[in-house]
VEXVONU-678691 format. One record per residue: z, y, x of N, C-alpha, C, O in turn; residue number from 1. Coordinates in steps of 0.2 Angstrom, whole numbers. Layout:
% residues N
+-------+-------+-------+-------+-------+-------+-------+-------+-------+-------+-------+-------+-----+
!    nw !    nv !    nu !   caw !   cav !   cau !    cw !    cv !    cu !    ow !    ov !    ou ! seq !
+-------+-------+-------+-------+-------+-------+-------+-------+-------+-------+-------+-------+-----+
!     Z !     Y !     X !     Z !     Y !     X !     Z !     Y !     X !     Z !     Y !     X ! NUM !
...
+-------+-------+-------+-------+-------+-------+-------+-------+-------+-------+-------+-------+-----+
***
This chain:
% residues 197
+-------+-------+-------+-------+-------+-------+-------+-------+-------+-------+-------+-------+-----+
!    nw !    nv !    nu !   caw !   cav !   cau !    cw !    cv !    cu !    ow !    ov !    ou ! seq !
+-------+-------+-------+-------+-------+-------+-------+-------+-------+-------+-------+-------+-----+
!   130 !    95 !   -13 !   125 !    99 !   -10 !   126 !    99 !    -2 !   121 !    98 !     1 !   1 !
!   132 !    98 !     0 !   133 !    97 !     7 !   130 !    91 !    10 !   127 !    91 !    15 !   2 !
!   131 !    85 !     6 !   128 !    79 !     8 !   120 !    79 !     8 !   117 !    76 !    13 !   3 !
!   117 !    83 !     4 !   110 !    84 !     4 !   107 !    87 !    10 !   103 !    85 !    13 !   4 !
!   111 !    93 !    12 !   109 !    97 !    18 !   110 !    92 !    24 !   106 !    93 !    28 !   5 !
!   115 !    89 !    24 !   117 !    85 !    30 !   111 !    79 !    31 !   109 !    78 !    37 !   6 !
!   109 !    76 !    25 !   104 !    71 !    26 !    98 !    74 !    28 !    94 !    71 !    32 !   7 !
!    95 !    80 !    25 !    89 !    83 !    27 !    89 !    85 !    34 !    84 !    84 !    38 !   8 !
!    94 !    89 !    36 !    95 !    91 !    43 !    95 !    86 !    48 !    92 !    87 !    54 !   9 !
!    99 !    81 !    47 !    99 !    75 !    52 !    93 !    72 !    53 !    91 !    71 !    58 !  10 !
!    89 !    71 !    47 !    82 !    68 !    48 !    77 !    72 !    51 !    73 !    70 !    55 !  11 !
!    78 !    79 !    50 !    73 !    84 !    53 !    75 !    85 !    60 !    70 !    86 !    64 !  12 !
!    81 !    86 !    62 !    82 !    89 !    68 !    85 !    83 !    73 !    82 !    82 !    78 !  13 !
!    91 !    81 !    71 !    94 !    76 !    76 !    91 !    69 !    76 !    92 !    66 !    82 !  14 !
!    88 !    67 !    71 !    84 !    61 !    71 !    77 !    62 !    70 !    73 !    58 !    67 !  15 !
!    74 !    67 !    73 !    67 !    69 !    72 !    63 !    63 !    74 !    63 !    60 !    80 !  16 !
!    58 !    61 !    70 !    54 !    55 !    71 !    49 !    56 !    77 !    48 !    51 !    80 !  17 !
!    47 !    62 !    78 !    42 !    63 !    83 !    46 !    64 !    90 !    44 !    61 !    95 !  18 !
!    50 !    68 !    90 !    53 !    71 !    96 !    59 !    67 !    99 !    61 !    67 !   104 !  19 !
!    62 !    63 !    94 !    68 !    59 !    96 !    67 !    51 !    96 !    69 !    48 !   100 !  20 !
!    63 !    49 !    90 !    62 !    42 !    90 !    55 !    40 !    92 !    53 !    35 !    93 !  21 !
!    51 !    46 !    94 !    44 !    45 !    97 !    39 !    41 !    93 !    35 !    37 !    95 !  22 !
!    39 !    42 !    86 !    34 !    39 !    81 !    30 !    45 !    79 !    32 !    51 !    78 !  23 !
!    23 !    43 !    78 !    19 !    48 !    76 !    16 !    53 !    81 !    14 !    59 !    80 !  24 !
!    16 !    50 !    88 !    14 !    54 !    93 !     6 !    55 !    93 !     4 !    61 !    96 !  25 !
!     2 !    51 !    90 !    -5 !    52 !    90 !    -7 !    59 !    87 !   -10 !    63 !    90 !  26 !
!    -5 !    60 !    81 !    -7 !    66 !    78 !    -3 !    72 !    81 !    -5 !    78 !    81 !  27 !
!     3 !    71 !    83 !     7 !    76 !    87 !     3 !    79 !    93 !     3 !    85 !    94 !  28 !
!     0 !    74 !    97 !    -4 !    77 !   103 !   -11 !    79 !   101 !   -14 !    83 !   104 !  29 !
!   -14 !    76 !    96 !   -21 !    77 !    94 !   -22 !    83 !    90 !   -27 !    86 !    90 !  30 !
!   -17 !    85 !    85 !   -19 !    90 !    80 !   -14 !    96 !    82 !   -14 !   101 !    77 !  31 !
!   -11 !    96 !    87 !    -6 !   102 !    88 !    -9 !   108 !    92 !    -6 !   112 !    94 !  32 !
!   -16 !   108 !    93 !   -19 !   113 !    97 !   -19 !   120 !    94 !   -18 !   125 !    97 !  33 !
!   -20 !   119 !    87 !   -21 !   125 !    83 !   -15 !   125 !    77 !   -14 !   120 !    75 !  34 !
!   -13 !   131 !    76 !    -7 !   131 !    71 !    -9 !   129 !    64 !    -6 !   126 !    61 !  35 !
!   -15 !   131 !    62 !   -18 !   130 !    55 !   -19 !   122 !    55 !   -17 !   119 !    49 !  36 !
!   -21 !   119 !    60 !   -22 !   112 !    59 !   -16 !   108 !    59 !   -15 !   103 !    56 !  37 !
!   -11 !   110 !    64 !    -4 !   107 !    64 !    -1 !   108 !    57 !     3 !   103 !    55 !  38 !
!    -1 !   114 !    54 !     2 !   115 !    48 !    -1 !   111 !    42 !     2 !   108 !    38 !  39 !
!    -8 !   110 !    42 !   -11 !   106 !    37 !   -10 !    99 !    38 !    -8 !    95 !    33 !  40 !
!   -10 !    96 !    44 !    -8 !    89 !    45 !    -1 !    88 !    43 !     1 !    83 !    40 !  41 !
!     4 !    93 !    45 !    11 !    92 !    43 !    12 !    91 !    36 !    16 !    87 !    33 !  42 !
!     9 !    96 !    32 !     9 !    96 !    25 !     7 !    89 !    22 !     9 !    87 !    17 !  43 !
!     1 !    87 !    24 !    -2 !    81 !    22 !     3 !    75 !    23 !     4 !    70 !    19 !  44 !
!     6 !    75 !    29 !    11 !    70 !    31 !    17 !    70 !    27 !    20 !    65 !    25 !  45 !
!    20 !    76 !    25 !    25 !    76 !    21 !    24 !    74 !    14 !    28 !    70 !    11 !  46 !
!    18 !    75 !    11 !    16 !    73 !     5 !    15 !    65 !     5 !    18 !    62 !     0 !  47 !
!    12 !    63 !    10 !    11 !    55 !    10 !    18 !    52 !    11 !    19 !    47 !     8 !  48 !
!    22 !    55 !    15 !    29 !    51 !    16 !    33 !    51 !    10 !    36 !    46 !     8 !  49 !
!    33 !    57 !     6 !    37 !    57 !     0 !    34 !    52 !    -5 !    37 !    48 !    -9 !  50 !
!    27 !    52 !    -6 !    24 !    47 !   -11 !    25 !    40 !    -8 !    26 !    36 !   -13 !  51 !
!    24 !    39 !    -2 !    25 !    32 !     1 !    32 !    29 !    -1 !    33 !    24 !    -3 !  52 !
!    37 !    34 !     0 !    44 !    32 !    -1 !    45 !    30 !    -8 !    48 !    25 !   -10 !  53 !
!    42 !    35 !   -12 !    43 !    34 !   -20 !    40 !    28 !   -22 !    42 !    25 !   -27 !  54 !
!    34 !    26 !   -19 !    31 !    20 !   -21 !    34 !    13 !   -18 !    34 !     8 !   -21 !  55 !
!    35 !    13 !   -12 !    37 !     7 !    -8 !    44 !     5 !    -9 !    46 !    -1 !    -9 !  56 !
!    49 !    10 !   -11 !    56 !     8 !   -12 !    56 !     4 !   -18 !    59 !    -2 !   -18 !  57 !
!    53 !     6 !   -24 !    54 !     1 !   -30 !    50 !    -5 !   -29 !    52 !   -11 !   -31 !  58 !
!    44 !    -5 !   -25 !    40 !   -11 !   -24 !    44 !   -16 !   -20 !    45 !   -22 !   -22 !  59 !
!    48 !   -14 !   -15 !    52 !   -18 !   -11 !    58 !   -21 !   -15 !    59 !   -27 !   -15 !  60 !
!    61 !   -17 !   -18 !    67 !   -19 !   -22 !    66 !   -23 !   -28 !    70 !   -27 !   -30 !  61 !
!    61 !   -21 !   -32 !    59 !   -25 !   -38 !    54 !   -30 !   -38 !    54 !   -35 !   -42 !  62 !
!    50 !   -30 !   -33 !    45 !   -35 !   -32 !    46 !   -40 !   -26 !    47 !   -46 !   -27 !  63 !
!    46 !   -37 !   -20 !    47 !   -41 !   -14 !    53 !   -44 !   -13 !    54 !   -50 !   -11 !  64 !
!    59 !   -41 !   -15 !    65 !   -44 !   -15 !    68 !   -46 !   -21 !    74 !   -46 !   -22 !  65 !
!    63 !   -48 !   -26 !    65 !   -50 !   -33 !    68 !   -57 !   -33 !    71 !   -60 !   -28 !  66 !
!    66 !   -61 !   -38 !    68 !   -68 !   -39 !    66 !   -72 !   -33 !    69 !   -77 !   -30 !  67 !
!    59 !   -71 !   -32 !    56 !   -75 !   -26 !    56 !   -70 !   -20 !    53 !   -65 !   -21 !  68 !
!    58 !   -73 !   -14 !    58 !   -68 !    -8 !    52 !   -67 !    -5 !    49 !   -72 !    -2 !  69 !
!    49 !   -62 !    -6 !    42 !   -60 !    -3 !    43 !   -54 !     2 !    38 !   -51 !     4 !  70 !
!    49 !   -53 !     5 !    51 !   -48 !     9 !    47 !   -48 !    16 !    46 !   -43 !    20 !  71 !
!    44 !   -54 !    18 !    40 !   -55 !    24 !    34 !   -51 !    23 !    30 !   -50 !    28 !  72 !
!    32 !   -50 !    17 !    25 !   -46 !    16 !    26 !   -38 !    16 !    22 !   -35 !    15 !  73 !
!    32 !   -36 !    18 !    34 !   -29 !    17 !    29 !   -25 !    21 !    26 !   -20 !    19 !  74 !
!    28 !   -26 !    27 !    24 !   -22 !    32 !    17 !   -22 !    29 !    14 !   -16 !    29 !  75 !
!    14 !   -27 !    27 !     7 !   -27 !    24 !     6 !   -23 !    18 !     2 !   -19 !    17 !  76 !
!    11 !   -24 !    13 !    11 !   -21 !     7 !    12 !   -13 !     8 !     9 !    -9 !     5 !  77 !
!    17 !   -11 !    13 !    18 !    -4 !    14 !    12 !    -1 !    17 !    10 !     5 !    15 !  78 !
!     8 !    -4 !    22 !     2 !    -1 !    25 !    -3 !    -1 !    19 !    -7 !     4 !    20 !  79 !
!    -4 !    -5 !    15 !    -9 !    -5 !     9 !    -7 !     1 !     5 !   -12 !     5 !     3 !  80 !
!    -1 !     2 !     3 !     1 !     8 !    -1 !     0 !    15 !     3 !    -3 !    19 !     0 !  81 !
!     2 !    15 !     9 !     0 !    21 !    13 !    -7 !    22 !    14 !    -9 !    28 !    13 !  82 !
!   -11 !    17 !    15 !   -18 !    18 !    15 !   -21 !    21 !     9 !   -25 !    25 !     9 !  83 !
!   -19 !    18 !     3 !   -21 !    21 !    -3 !   -19 !    28 !    -4 !   -23 !    32 !    -7 !  84 !
!   -13 !    30 !    -2 !   -11 !    37 !    -3 !   -15 !    42 !     1 !   -16 !    47 !    -1 !  85 !
!   -16 !    39 !     8 !   -20 !    44 !    12 !   -27 !    45 !     9 !   -30 !    50 !    10 !  86 !
!   -30 !    40 !     6 !   -37 !    41 !     3 !   -36 !    46 !    -2 !   -41 !    50 !    -3 !  87 !
!   -31 !    46 !    -6 !   -30 !    51 !   -11 !   -29 !    58 !    -8 !   -33 !    62 !   -11 !  88 !
!   -25 !    59 !    -3 !   -25 !    65 !     0 !   -32 !    67 !     3 !   -33 !    73 !     2 !  89 !
!   -35 !    63 !     6 !   -42 !    64 !     9 !   -47 !    67 !     3 !   -50 !    72 !     4 !  90 !
!   -47 !    63 !    -2 !   -51 !    65 !    -8 !   -49 !    72 !   -10 !   -54 !    76 !   -12 !  91 !
!   -43 !    73 !   -11 !   -40 !    80 !   -14 !   -42 !    85 !    -9 !   -45 !    91 !   -11 !  92 !
!   -41 !    84 !    -2 !   -43 !    90 !     3 !   -50 !    91 !     3 !   -52 !    96 !     4 !  93 !
!   -54 !    85 !     3 !   -61 !    86 !     3 !   -64 !    90 !    -3 !   -69 !    94 !    -2 !  94 !
!   -61 !    89 !    -8 !   -63 !    92 !   -15 !   -61 !   100 !   -15 !   -65 !   104 !   -17 !  95 !
!   -55 !   101 !   -13 !   -52 !   107 !   -14 !   -51 !   112 !    -8 !   -51 !   118 !    -9 !  96 !
!   -50 !   109 !    -2 !   -49 !   113 !     4 !   -53 !   110 !     9 !   -51 !   107 !    14 !  97 !
!   -60 !   111 !     9 !   -65 !   107 !    13 !   -64 !   110 !    20 !   -66 !   106 !    25 !  98 !
!   -62 !   116 !    21 !   -61 !   118 !    28 !   -56 !   115 !    32 !   -57 !   113 !    38 !  99 !
!   -50 !   114 !    28 !   -45 !   110 !    32 !   -47 !   103 !    33 !   -45 !   100 !    38 ! 100 !
!   -50 !   100 !    28 !   -53 !    93 !    28 !   -57 !    92 !    35 !   -56 !    87 !    38 ! 101 !
!   -61 !    97 !    36 !   -66 !    97 !    41 !   -62 !    98 !    48 !   -64 !    94 !    53 ! 102 !
!   -57 !   102 !    48 !   -54 !   104 !    54 !   -49 !    98 !    56 !   -48 !    97 !    62 ! 103 !
!   -46 !    94 !    51 !   -42 !    88 !    53 !   -46 !    82 !    55 !   -44 !    78 !    59 ! 104 !
!   -52 !    82 !    53 !   -57 !    77 !    56 !   -54 !    70 !    55 !   -52 !    67 !    50 ! 105 !
!   -55 !    66 !    61 !   -53 !    59 !    61 !   -45 !    58 !    61 !   -43 !    53 !    59 ! 106 !
!   -41 !    64 !    62 !   -34 !    63 !    62 !   -31 !    62 !    55 !   -26 !    59 !    54 ! 107 !
!   -35 !    64 !    49 !   -33 !    63 !    43 !   -32 !    56 !    41 !   -27 !    54 !    38 ! 108 !
!   -38 !    52 !    42 !   -37 !    45 !    40 !   -32 !    41 !    45 !   -29 !    36 !    43 ! 109 !
!   -31 !    44 !    51 !   -26 !    41 !    55 !   -18 !    41 !    52 !   -14 !    38 !    55 ! 110 !
!   -17 !    45 !    47 !   -11 !    45 !    44 !    -9 !    38 !    42 !    -3 !    36 !    41 ! 111 !
!   -14 !    34 !    40 !   -13 !    28 !    38 !   -10 !    24 !    43 !    -5 !    20 !    41 ! 112 !
!   -12 !    25 !    49 !    -9 !    21 !    54 !    -3 !    25 !    58 !    -1 !    23 !    63 ! 113 !
!    -1 !    31 !    55 !     4 !    35 !    58 !    11 !    31 !    58 !    13 !    30 !    52 ! 114 !
!    13 !    29 !    63 !    19 !    24 !    63 !    25 !    28 !    60 !    30 !    25 !    58 ! 115 !
!    25 !    35 !    60 !    31 !    39 !    58 !    31 !    38 !    50 !    37 !    37 !    47 ! 116 !
!    25 !    37 !    47 !    25 !    37 !    39 !    28 !    30 !    38 !    32 !    29 !    34 ! 117 !
!    25 !    25 !    41 !    27 !    18 !    40 !    35 !    17 !    42 !    39 !    14 !    39 ! 118 !
!    37 !    20 !    48 !    43 !    20 !    51 !    49 !    22 !    46 !    54 !    19 !    45 ! 119 !
!    47 !    28 !    42 !    52 !    31 !    37 !    53 !    26 !    32 !    58 !    25 !    30 ! 120 !
!    47 !    23 !    29 !    48 !    19 !    23 !    52 !    12 !    25 !    56 !    10 !    21 ! 121 !
!    50 !    10 !    31 !    54 !     3 !    33 !    61 !     5 !    35 !    65 !     1 !    33 ! 122 !
!    62 !    10 !    38 !    69 !    12 !    40 !    74 !    13 !    34 !    80 !    12 !    34 ! 123 !
!    71 !    16 !    29 !    74 !    18 !    23 !    77 !    11 !    20 !    82 !    11 !    17 ! 124 !
!    73 !     6 !    20 !    74 !     0 !    17 !    80 !    -4 !    22 !    85 !    -6 !    20 ! 125 !
!    78 !    -4 !    28 !    83 !    -7 !    33 !    90 !    -4 !    33 !    95 !    -7 !    34 ! 126 !
!    90 !     3 !    32 !    97 !     6 !    32 !   100 !     5 !    25 !   106 !     8 !    25 ! 127 !
!    97 !     2 !    21 !   100 !     1 !    14 !   101 !     7 !    10 !   106 !     8 !     6 ! 128 !
!    97 !    12 !    11 !    98 !    18 !     7 !    95 !    17 !     0 !    91 !    13 !    -2 ! 129 !
!    99 !    21 !    -5 !    96 !    21 !   -12 !    90 !    25 !   -12 !    88 !    28 !    -8 ! 130 !
!    87 !    25 !   -19 !    81 !    29 !   -20 !    82 !    36 !   -18 !    78 !    39 !   -15 ! 131 !
!    87 !    39 !   -20 !    88 !    47 !   -19 !    89 !    48 !   -12 !    86 !    53 !    -9 ! 132 !
!    93 !    44 !    -8 !    94 !    45 !    -1 !    88 !    44 !     3 !    86 !    47 !     8 ! 133 !
!    84 !    39 !     0 !    77 !    38 !     4 !    73 !    44 !     3 !    69 !    45 !     8 ! 134 !
!    72 !    47 !    -3 !    68 !    52 !    -4 !    70 !    58 !     0 !    66 !    62 !     3 ! 135 !
!    77 !    59 !     1 !    79 !    65 !     5 !    78 !    64 !    12 !    76 !    69 !    16 ! 136 !
!    79 !    58 !    14 !    77 !    56 !    21 !    70 !    57 !    23 !    68 !    60 !    28 ! 137 !
!    66 !    55 !    18 !    58 !    56 !    19 !    57 !    63 !    19 !    53 !    65 !    23 ! 138 !
!    60 !    67 !    15 !    58 !    74 !    15 !    61 !    77 !    22 !    57 !    81 !    25 ! 139 !
!    67 !    75 !    24 !    69 !    78 !    30 !    65 !    76 !    36 !    64 !    80 !    41 ! 140 !
!    62 !    70 !    36 !    58 !    67 !    42 !    51 !    71 !    41 !    48 !    73 !    47 ! 141 !
!    49 !    72 !    35 !    43 !    76 !    35 !    43 !    83 !    37 !    39 !    86 !    41 ! 142 !
!    49 !    86 !    36 !    51 !    93 !    38 !    52 !    93 !    46 !    50 !    98 !    49 ! 143 !
!    54 !    88 !    48 !    55 !    87 !    56 !    48 !    86 !    59 !    47 !    89 !    64 ! 144 !
!    44 !    83 !    56 !    37 !    82 !    58 !    34 !    89 !    58 !    30 !    91 !    63 ! 145 !
!    34 !    93 !    53 !    32 !    99 !    52 !    35 !   104 !    58 !    31 !   107 !    61 ! 146 !
!    41 !   104 !    59 !    44 !   108 !    64 !    42 !   106 !    71 !    40 !   110 !    75 ! 147 !
!    41 !    99 !    72 !    39 !    97 !    79 !    32 !   100 !    80 !    30 !   102 !    85 ! 148 !
!    27 !    99 !    75 !    20 !   101 !    76 !    20 !   108 !    77 !    16 !   110 !    81 ! 149 !
!    23 !   112 !    73 !    23 !   120 !    74 !    26 !   122 !    80 !    22 !   126 !    84 ! 150 !
!    31 !   119 !    82 !    34 !   121 !    89 !    29 !   119 !    94 !    28 !   123 !    99 ! 151 !
!    27 !   113 !    94 !    22 !   111 !   100 !    16 !   115 !   100 !    13 !   116 !   105 ! 152 !
!    13 !   117 !    94 !     7 !   121 !    93 !     8 !   127 !    97 !     4 !   130 !   100 ! 153 !
!    14 !   130 !    96 !    16 !   137 !    99 !    16 !   136 !   107 !    14 !   140 !   111 ! 154 !
!    19 !   130 !   109 !    20 !   129 !   116 !    13 !   128 !   119 !    11 !   130 !   124 ! 155 !
!     9 !   124 !   115 !     2 !   122 !   118 !    -2 !   129 !   118 !    -7 !   130 !   123 ! 156 !
!    -1 !   134 !   114 !    -5 !   140 !   114 !    -3 !   144 !   120 !    -7 !   147 !   123 ! 157 !
!     3 !   144 !   122 !     6 !   147 !   128 !     3 !   143 !   134 !     1 !   147 !   139 ! 158 !
!     3 !   137 !   134 !     0 !   133 !   140 !    -7 !   134 !   141 !    -9 !   134 !   147 ! 159 !
!   -11 !   135 !   136 !   -18 !   136 !   136 !   -20 !   142 !   140 !   -25 !   143 !   143 ! 160 !
!   -15 !   147 !   140 !   -17 !   154 !   143 !   -14 !   154 !   150 !   -15 !   158 !   154 ! 161 !
!   -10 !   149 !   152 !    -6 !   148 !   158 !   -11 !   146 !   163 !   -17 !   143 !   162 ! 162 !
!    -9 !   146 !   170 !   -14 !   143 !   175 !   -10 !   138 !   179 !    -7 !   140 !   184 ! 163 !
!    -9 !   132 !   176 !    -6 !   127 !   180 !   -10 !   124 !   186 !   -16 !   126 !   186 ! 164 !
!    -6 !   121 !   190 !   -10 !   118 !   196 !   -16 !   114 !   194 !   -15 !   111 !   188 ! 165 !
!   -21 !   113 !   198 !   -27 !   109 !   196 !   -25 !   102 !   193 !   -28 !   100 !   189 ! 166 !
!   -20 !    99 !   197 !   -19 !    92 !   195 !   -15 !    91 !   189 !   -14 !    86 !   186 ! 167 !
!   -12 !    97 !   186 !    -8 !    97 !   180 !   -13 !    99 !   174 !   -10 !    98 !   168 ! 168 !
!   -19 !   101 !   175 !   -23 !   104 !   169 !   -24 !    98 !   164 !   -25 !    92 !   166 ! 169 !
!   -25 !   100 !   158 !   -27 !    95 !   153 !   -21 !    91 !   150 !   -16 !    93 !   148 ! 170 !
!   -22 !    84 !   150 !   -17 !    80 !   147 !   -10 !    80 !   151 !    -5 !    80 !   148 ! 171 !
!   -10 !    80 !   158 !    -3 !    80 !   161 !     1 !    86 !   159 !     7 !    85 !   158 ! 172 !
!    -1 !    92 !   159 !     3 !    98 !   157 !     5 !    97 !   149 !    10 !    99 !   147 ! 173 !
!     1 !    94 !   145 !     2 !    93 !   138 !     8 !    88 !   138 !    13 !    89 !   134 ! 174 !
!     8 !    82 !   141 !    13 !    78 !   141 !    20 !    80 !   144 !    25 !    79 !   141 ! 175 !
!    19 !    84 !   149 !    25 !    87 !   152 !    29 !    92 !   147 !    35 !    92 !   146 ! 176 !
!    24 !    96 !   144 !    27 !   101 !   138 !    30 !    97 !   133 !    35 !    99 !   130 ! 177 !
!    27 !    92 !   130 !    30 !    88 !   125 !    36 !    85 !   127 !    41 !    84 !   123 ! 178 !
!    37 !    83 !   133 !    43 !    80 !   136 !    49 !    85 !   136 !    54 !    84 !   134 ! 179 !
!    47 !    91 !   138 !    52 !    97 !   138 !    54 !    99 !   130 !    60 !   100 !   129 ! 180 !
!    49 !    99 !   126 !    51 !   100 !   119 !    55 !    95 !   116 !    60 !    96 !   113 ! 181 !
!    54 !    89 !   118 !    58 !    83 !   115 !    65 !    83 !   118 !    70 !    82 !   115 ! 182 !
!    65 !    85 !   125 !    72 !    85 !   128 !    76 !    90 !   124 !    82 !    89 !   124 ! 183 !
!    73 !    96 !   122 !    77 !   101 !   119 !    80 !    98 !   112 !    86 !   101 !   110 ! 184 !
!    77 !    94 !   109 !    80 !    91 !   103 !    86 !    87 !   104 !    90 !    86 !    99 ! 185 !
!    86 !    83 !   110 !    92 !    79 !   111 !    98 !    83 !   112 !   104 !    81 !   111 ! 186 !
!    98 !    90 !   113 !   103 !    94 !   113 !   107 !    95 !   106 !   112 !    97 !   106 ! 187 !
!   103 !    94 !   101 !   106 !    94 !    94 !   110 !    89 !    92 !   113 !    89 !    86 ! 188 !
!   110 !    83 !    96 !   114 !    77 !    94 !   121 !    79 !    92 !   125 !    82 !    96 ! 189 !
!   124 !    77 !    86 !   130 !    78 !    85 !   132 !    85 !    81 !   137 !    86 !    78 ! 190 !
!   127 !    90 !    82 !   128 !    97 !    79 !   129 !    97 !    72 !   133 !   100 !    69 ! 191 !
!   124 !    93 !    68 !   124 !    93 !    61 !   130 !    91 !    58 !   133 !    94 !    54 ! 192 !
!   133 !    85 !    60 !   139 !    82 !    58 !   145 !    87 !    59 !   149 !    87 !    55 ! 193 !
!   145 !    90 !    65 !   151 !    94 !    67 !   150 !   101 !    63 !   155 !   104 !    61 ! 194 !
!   144 !   103 !    62 !   143 !   109 !    58 !   146 !   109 !    51 !   148 !   113 !    48 ! 195 !
!   144 !   103 !    48 !   146 !   102 !    41 !   152 !    98 !    40 !   155 !    97 !    34 ! 196 !
!   155 !    96 !    45 !   161 !    91 !    45 !   168 !    94 !    44 !   173 !    91 !    43 ! 197 !
+-------+-------+-------+-------+-------+-------+-------+-------+-------+-------+-------+-------+-----+
***
């Protein structure tokens, strides 16, 4: 149980794909204005990451790295799998939660090109993780994406009512806020392993 917690917390906090590895910045900046949008996008990303890992890990190990080496096709195959899963999520949201589908707008199809989703699936393979560890890491990365989105949504709501200098309004204050939130996550480096060590 301790190993499971360490894996999930390390992926979510100390190796946060958005705030530490800087992957998935597009939806992070684009959909974090409102908490409900940030939450919906995060849940969709968690779902797609878990499904993508569950599908791409066996594809890589049993097909691409099989008797004939097709590992050079990894990126193309993984993107196709992720695109198909995003289409599935979009169909489900459009059918059952149309308000969330409408509020996410163009950012929902952008999960296909969200480098955090692709990065998790590729890094699980590169790190030589087994299927269970890959799934735990994907869950942790998804929870880290959720945490980053919710925290930054709160920061942006505070910035929206603030009166920054004219030259900082809009994108500059958003990027400065993102940098400060990101910097705070670097303070967690080493804490998880020492906490459970």
